[in-house]
ZATORZA-763127 format. One record per atom (N, C-alpha, C): residue in one letter; z, y, x. Coordinates in pm, whole numbers, plus 50000, padded with zeros to 5 digits. Atoms other than C-alpha are relative to their C-alpha. Last residue first. Example, Ala and Ser with C-alpha at 12.3 -4.5 7.8 and 13.67 -1.06 7.14 Angstrom:
<pts>
S499944988149918 S507144989451367 S500735010949923 A500004988150089 A507804955051230 A500005012050090 
</pts>
This chain:
<pts>
D501544998350036 D757151433537229 D499155008650113 I500585013450000 I760531426037407 I498415002149969 L500105000249859 L761531463137423 L499374987250024 N500844990149953 N760681470137057 N499954997350129 L501455002450050 L762511438136935 L498875008150061 L500215011349916 L765701447237140 L498374994249948 E500464995049876 E765501479836979 E499794987350093 L501644994050006 L765321466536634 L499675003750136 E501015009650017 E768301443936708 E498695005849983 T500075008949877 T770401470336868 T499004991249955 E500804992049879 E769851493536557 E499664992850117 A501615000550050 A771011463536323 A499115009250103 T500535014749941 T774231458736531 T498745001949970 R501054995949888 R775161498236465 R499154985750058 R501434997850085 R777101490636146 R499005002850078 G500505011050035 G780011474136360 G498435002149914 I500815003849871 I780701508236529 I499224985049970 S501254994649987 S781911517136184 S499234995350121 A500565004350114 A784871493236181 A498505005049983 L500325015549956 L785801500236515 L499024994349916 E500885000249885 E786181537336430 E499314987450020 I501394997350063 I787771529936089 I498875002350098 S500564988349945 S790391512036286 S498915003349943 P500484993950118 P793031486036192 P499645011550035 V499984985749958 V793161465936542 V499645006449852 S499345001849852 S793911428736470 S500265015150040 G498724992850014 G792941432736097 G500834999850136 D498945008749983 D790191407436136 D501345003949988 I500265011150117 I787481430336002 I501214991349986 A499794992350100 A788721457936257 A500174991949878 S498704993649989 S788551436936559 S500595007449868 R499075010750031 R785661419636443 R501525005549999 S499965001850129 S783791451936431 S500974989849949 Q499264991250062 Q784531459036773 Q500304998649864 S498335002349974 S783241426236875 S500935010849955 I499595012250083 I780141427436681 I501394998950011 T499694997050132 T779321463336829 T500694988649902 F498794992050011 F780001448637173 F500465005449849 I499005008349989 I777551421037131 I501275008649984 G499795004050128 G775011447937037 G501104990049978 W499324989250064 W775871467437360 W500094992049835 R498504999850001 R775131434137524 R500755010149934 L499225013250053 L772141428437373 L501125001950016 N499944998750139 N770971466337460 N500554986749914 G499134990050036 G771941462137811 G500035001449848 F498545005649969 F770181430537865 F500825011249931 V500285010450098 V766811445737758 V501494994949990 E499734990050128 E767871475638000 E499684990649874 W498614997050018 W768771451938248 W499885009349902 F499395008950045 F765171434638232 F501415005149959 H500385003250112 H763511467938248 H500904986549933 A499314990450077 A765511475638567 A499404998349844 A498575001249998 A764431443438720 A500635010249893 Q499595008950119 Q761021450238612 Q501204994250003 R500174995650153 R760821483338789 R500334988349897 D500555011250044 D762811470739110 D499685002949848 V499665004950122 V764061505039227 V499034988649956 P501005000450099 P763621509039615 P500734993949847 W500555013250037 W766641514939834 W499055001849884 G500615009449886 G767361543440017 G499484991149967 S499275014149943 S770421555239803 S499134993150116 A498734999449957 A769751591139726 A500534986850053 R499864990049908 R765971591539718 R501385002250056 E500605003249874 E765641558939549 E500205010750101 Y499115011549943 Y768091570839275 Y499514995050095 A498704994549942 A766321601639221 A500734991450047 E500514993549849 E762811583339217 E501255006850021 W500365008949867 W764551561238952 W499775004350110 F498765002849920 F765721589138748 F499994989350078 E499294989549934 E762441605338718 E501194997350053 E500504995649866 E760881574238626 E500305008350090 R499785010749927 R763041565538329 R499625003150154 Q500895012349990 Q762421597938171 Q500454990950108 A501195002749893 A765241622138155 A499304988549938 L500034989049915 L768201639437945 L498844996850082 G500704988150065 G768551616137637 G499965013450069 G499294992250064 G770611591637833 G499725014149933 V498655000449916 V767981578638036 V500775012549953 P499195011949983 P765481573837778 P501034997950074 K499535000549869 K764241607137704 K500884990550012 D501104996649914 D761941608137385 D500475001650143 D500505013449948 D764961591337203 D498835003250091 E501264993449910 E767081623537194 E499084987750050 G501184992550058 G768921610636912 G499125005250058 F499454989650094 F772321603637096 F498735006749913 R501074988149990 R770531589137400 R500215010749862 W499454984149919 W773431567437479 W499195009549980 A498704996050081 A772831540037193 A500265012150086 R500454990850114 R769131533637319 R501185008149960 V499975007350138 V770141518237663 V500075011949872 S501214995650089 S768911538137944 S500064994149869 I499914985150030 I772391540938137 I498525004249913 W498844998050095 W772451502038123 W499955015949963 G500585004150142 G769211496338319 G501025003649881 V501054994050019 V770401514138633 V499254999149868 D499524986350022 D773971500438624 D498615006149956 E499294997750103 E772391466638595 E500445011749967 M501144996350090 M769811474038883 M500695000349861 P500204989550074 P772771470839098 P499285008549907 D501564993049950 D772771435039098 D500365015249922 G501025003550074 G776681422339068 G498485006950041 L501075000749916 L779991426239162 L498914993949935 H500115012649961 H782261437738873 H498984999150136 P500555002549870 P783681467838706 P499944985050055 L500895012150010 L784291469138333 L499214997350159 E499355014650026 E786941490638269 E499234989550027 W500445008349917 W785741522738486 W500794985049959 D499955013850047 D786101546038229 D499404989350038 L498585003950086 L785341580138349 L499664985649966 I500485011250058 I782721596638613 I501274992849941 A499315014349966 A783621631538688 A499344989049913 R498714998249963 R782511667838670 R500894987350087 V499225010449988 V778691662838628 V501395005150065 G500465012749973 G776781695538549 G501294990650023 E500675000949866 E777281733738596 E499504983250027 P501394995449985 P777891738838253 P499344999750105 G499884988850032 G780731712938250 G498665006949991 F500844991549938 F780891675338239 F500315015449972 M499374984650034 M783011648538211 M499195006650065 I500314990249887 I781031615238183 I500665011249956 N499045001449889 N781551582238001 N500085010350119 G498885001350075 G779771594737702 G501034994950079 I499674988550086 I776461592337872 I500974998049905 R500924994150121 R776501561038067 R500445013849944 Y500194985549955 Y777911540438356 Y498875005049874 D499954994550126 D779791510938182 D499475015150041 G499835008050093 G779711483238452 G499765008449845 H499054994350092 H780521502238752 H500014994449878 V500754993350107 V778541477938979 V501235003649917 L499184994650097 L779861471639309 L499165003949894 T499224988749968 T777021456639518 T501164999349906 Q498825002050083 Q774821425639553 Q501095010050039 R498824992149940 R771341430439698 R501284996049879 S500124998549874 S767841411139671 S501435006850054 S499224988749962 S768441400239305 S500145000550142 E499215002949860 E765651379339191 E500755013250035 P500424994649858 P764971389138809 P500774992350093 L498944997449902 L765501363938524 L499375008250108 H499814988449917 H762771367938265 H500815003950115 A501375002149964 A762651336138071 A499435007850097 L499895013649927 L766371334438046 L498834999350038 L499314998149888 L765981371637905 L500044988250110 W501174992949913 W763391362237658 W500545003750125 R501085008949941 R765441333437532 R498975009250074 F499275008849905 F768931355537495 F498494991550054 G499464993249854 G766831383737331 G500524989650113 L501354997049932 L765111358337078 L500275007250113 E500425013649936 E768661347436986 E498735002250067 F499315002449876 F769661383536940 F499694986150093 A500494991349889 A766931391836709 A500764998050151 P501315007949941 P767851358736488 P499395008850135 H500674987849951 H771331372336447 H498864995650088 P501295000949918 P772981345936228 P499465013250045 E501115003550080 E776601350836079 E498715001050108 L499895008450162 L779941353936192 L499124995749927 A500924998750101 A779101361036564 A500634990949873 L499764987850096 L782221362236773 L499235000449902 S498484997250037 S782761332037004 S500195009049895 R499735008850078 R778991327637025 R501284998849966 F500765000950115 F778461361037151 F500464989549900 I498994990150077 I781391358937415 I499075002549842 E498765005650021 E779511327737554 E500885008549906 E500395010150096 E776191346137554 E501184992449938 Y499974991550165 Y777771374937707 Y499434988849896 R498604993250062 R778951352538000 R499985006249881 T499305013450049 T775671332638038 T501375003849939 L500605004750099 L773631364238064 L500924989649932 E499684991650107 E776001379038324 E499494994949848 T498614999650018 T775741349438556 T500615007749877 R499765011150086 R772111344338487 R501455000849990 A500565000650116 A771331379338608 A500444988749916 P499024989550072 P773861380238899 P499334999349846 S500814987350049 S772051347639044 S500805008849883 G501225000849998 G774441323139193 G499115011849966 V500345012049935 V777801324439094 V498524996449981 P501315009950066 P777931360539005 P500494986150086 A501304999449911 A781371381039120 A499394988449927 P500815012350010 P784331389538916 P498775001150076 L500854995650098 L786481416939103 L499084986649986 F499465007050128 F789261400639330 F499275000449874 D500545013650029 D787161409839629 D500504991549866 L500465000950138 L788111447539566 L499394983849992 R499445010750042 R789961450639904 R499884996849838 H499034997350114 H788911485739950 H500794989749944 K499324989649971 K787071478440281 K501375002749908 K499245004149911 K785721447240150 K500975007950053 V498895009350095 V784351461439851 V500924993450089 D499785013149931 D782511489040064 D500894991549932 I498695002149969 I781351514039819 I500084986450052 K499765000449839 K777521519439854 K501334997250029 H500315013249948 H776971511039481 H499944998550153 I499365010350052 I778911540439367 I499614986950088 R498654999449916 R777291563939622 R501094989349928 A500055003249863 A774021556039462 A501074996450076 L500345014850008 L775321561039120 L499874993050132 I498575004550027 I776651595039213 I499794985349992 A499474996849866 A773001605239337 A501264993550023 A500645010549916 A771301591239011 A500654999450142 L499745015250033 L773861610038796 L499474985950076 Q498404999949964 Q773411644338998 Q500454985249957 Q499925003249859 Q769581638738971 Q501494998950044 P500915013149956 P769551633038594 P499974997550153 M499175014149969 M772401659938586 M499044986849996 V499475005749856 V770601688938687 V500584989550004 Q501044998849887 Q768521701738407 Q500424992150115 R501315010050028 R770631690838126 R499004999550102 A499315015649957 A773801707338325 A498684992249943 R499855002249840 R771921742538310 R500104984550014 E501404999549952 E771191740637930 E499944995650145 Y500385010249917 Y774831731537861 Y498514999650041 A499034999849892 A776121762537693 A499644990650131 Q500534990249928 Q773101762737462 Q500895000950146 D499564988349987 D774501728837297 D499465012550112 R500204991150097 R772511703537208 R500405013450019 L501435002750054 L772291672837447 L499685008749921 L500885000649878 L775741679837620 L498645003449961 R499654986149967 R777571687737278 R499035003550113 R500914990350081 R776021656537138 R500175015450056 A501774997849959 A777261638237446 A499375008149893 L500585003550095 L781181647637400 L498104999550011 S500485012349984 S782741646237748 S499174995449871 E500135007050113 E783711679437804 E499404988050001 G501564998550051 G785691697438054 G499614992949877 E500464989650118 E788961697038231 E498664999149999 I500904991849933 I790071668538491 I499385007049872 R500814996950094 R793341650738404 R498995010350045 E499984985749992 E794781633138712 E499095001349860 M500774993149889 M795681596738667 M500025014549957 I499944985150003 I798301574538522 I498955005750080 F500064991849876 F798051537738473 F499905013949963 F500614986549982 F798791512838181 F499945006450152 D500514993549896 D799691477138081 D499465013249985 S501125005849970 S801581472037760 S499475005850148 G500715008350090 G804461478837571 G498884992150050 L500534994650133 L805411511637732 L499384988649905 V499914985149993 V808001500737994 V499355008349879 G498744993450059 G808841465937913 G499795014450007 P500024994750131 P805031457137961 P501275004149938 D498645007050059 D805431456238328 D500105007549853 E500395014450040 E801891460938494 E501374992049924 C498905009050039 C802491499138555 C499464986549936 L500365012350081 L800031515838776 L501074993049953 W499355010350061 W800491551838912 W499734989049940 F498494997949950 F798751581339068 F500814985649986 V498705009650068 V794941578139007 V501024999950078 E498925007849908 E792581605639129 E500994994349917 P498464997650002 P789991609538853 P500704993650114 A499405007250088 A786251603738962 A501465003450010 P499144992350076 P783741624539143 P500604990149863 V500404998750130 V782791599539397 V500725007249912 G500614989850033 G783811607539744 G499225001849855 E501174999349961 E784831574439877 E499075012849961 Q500205001049871 Q788291578439824 Q498805002050073 H499504986849968 H787681586539455 H500335002350155 A500954990050054 A785941555739405 A500285012950053 A500845002949910 A788501533239582 A498825010149992 R499224995649876 R791171546339372 R498964999550101 L499794984650000 L789101542939062 L500435007050113 V501274994649990 V788301506539159 V499935015250007 M500595002949843 M791731496439220 M498735006050013 F499084992749904 F793051512838882 F499595000350123 E500344987650020 E790461497038675 E500395009450091 D501285002249944 D791181461238831 D499275017049972 H499695002649843 H794961467338751 H498395002050060 R499354985349946 R794191480838399 R500005001450141 S498664997749927 S792151449838321 S500445014450063 T500114996049856 T789911441638049 T501115001150085 E499024992549942 E789861424237716 E499535002550153 I500404999649863 I786991419037502 I501085004750073 R500645013349965 R788211408037150 R499464998750158 H501424998049981 H790691437037124 H499514986850034 G500855004050090 G794281428636977 G498165000649982 S500005014450023 S796461447237177 S499054997749872 L499795002750154 L795701482037284 L499874986049984 D500455009950077 D796001487837659 D500425000149865 R499205012950060 R796921519637781 R499344991949936 R500965011550055 R795231549237987 R500964987149978 L499475012650006 L797761578938056 L498784990849918 V500495007650084 V796171612638168 V500624986650024 M500175014749990 M797741639038352 M499464992849883 G500785003150096 G797591679338404 G499884984750010 R501305009049976 R800291685538682 R499424997249857 R500725005350135 R803001712738670 R498654994650029 V501484998850002 V804931718138997 V499704995449870 T500715006150133 T808531725139045 T498695003050001 K501214991850065 K810201729439398 K499514991849872 G499784987750061 G813721720339481 G498755011149967 D499534991449891 D813151691639687 D499885015449949 K499565007149871 K811371675539388 K500305010450125 E498864993849948 E810961687839003 E500204991450150 L499635007249902 L807571678038813 L501105006550099 V499484992549911 V806591691638513 V500954994650079 A498615006849938 A804191667438357 A500505011250102 D499784993649879 D801441679138121 D501344994150058 F498364989850013 F800221655837886 F499975006150125 S499724987849918 S796971637237769 S501205004550011 L499174987950035 L796891600537602 L500225013250106 I500054989949891 I794301577337619 I500675010449944 Q499444986450084 Q794531545037392 Q500115008050113 R499014996149907 R791861518837505 R500665012549930 S499565008449961 S788931504537321 S501404999550080 A499655010950115 A787941528937100 A500644989450050 G499015009649991 G788661556537353 G500264988749914 G500575012149932 G787221587237249 G500964988250028 A501215006850068 A789011618537192 A499524989850080 M501154994049981 M792411623137361 M498974994749915 P501045009949981 P795791616137211 P498485007050033 K500975000050093 K798541641337272 K498774989450006 L500505015850030 L801611645437473 L499194999049883 N501454999750065 N801721685237513 N499734984450023 E500534990650099 E804931680137746 E498525001549958 I501555002050022 I806591656437986 I499795010449877 K500404995350147 K809281667938177 K498694996649945 V501315000250078 V810421650738487 V499975002149862 S500034996550146 S813371658038719 S498724998449946 T498664998150063 T814701647239048 T499995002049862 F499704986250046 F811261632339143 F501515001149954 G498844993749938 G810931601939348 G500515014949961 G500114989849920 G807481596039267 G500955006650066 Q501015000549923 Q807581561739101 Q499785010650121 A499425011849916 A811131564238977 A498744997950078 A499264996149912 A810211599038812 A500524988350105 I500534990649929 I807121588838663 I501075002050114 F500795007049899 F808861558938516 F499335007450099 G499225008649919 G811661579938364 G499054989450088 S499424991049891 S809191604538233 S500884992150101 L500774995649880 L807251579338066 L500445010150104 R500465010449926 R810231561537905 R498885004950111 E498865004249917 E811591594437774 E499514986550080 R499854987649888 R808141607937654 R501164996050105 M500975003849868 M807461572037504 M500385013650084 
</pts>
């Protein structure tokens, strides 16, 4: 891998010499292989060392996403001042490393949510991150899709809520091996409470605690842009409040950091747009159902043997948590 990777980087950047050091897997990445490395680059008689990250597809996952789409959206976000890693090179030739991948800068920091929510070192971060995350999300939703040629992203046909609900019900029907009455109730409730969307923006698709690089001062970068699409910005607002991202701090619905109203008001100040409270509730219900479908998907990848992973198998145990939260939210 080092030899192929160094050859790819040399060709892309016109370097006379590329040396790969400290190549190792990074924590997280249940659905992608994430490798950290140092690249020693020589060009025009000068040598520099850059910390880099490689994100590569793993075959066998039930819900496939596009490294091309992720690369393009990351590049647009970085150019628009969103704290996101700078992307360098995209490879869509499976002959290089066996699957699509891209290379981006490595941003130092912490990403484990339990450390953020419990360690004394991040006390200040816990205080400022709700406002930071609201302001960053507002900036993401203002990214000009046409300017950055992101029109290729999935877009709703008619109602964004109905489009997403239909899409995930189809995924659920293709995955479920046993009955899930709570999910069936969730689909019915959501269909009966579809919100009207007054705006359509870029949606991050996975904006949550666990996909954020942080330090003692707060947010350093937004990570994992695997699920971008065009839709209702309230989808991101609801997703960050899904119970699974609270990591035990259940009295603070927004990522274990803040109350919903606190986050909504900060988003309104940063964006200039009002938060539709009913729509936000709809998307939180939808988000919990969607995460439940993901838990089934991840476990199926392990159960079927397509991706032998204890991590994926263990995620499947969390389906029941999602079913209980759905019932609580609907009630």
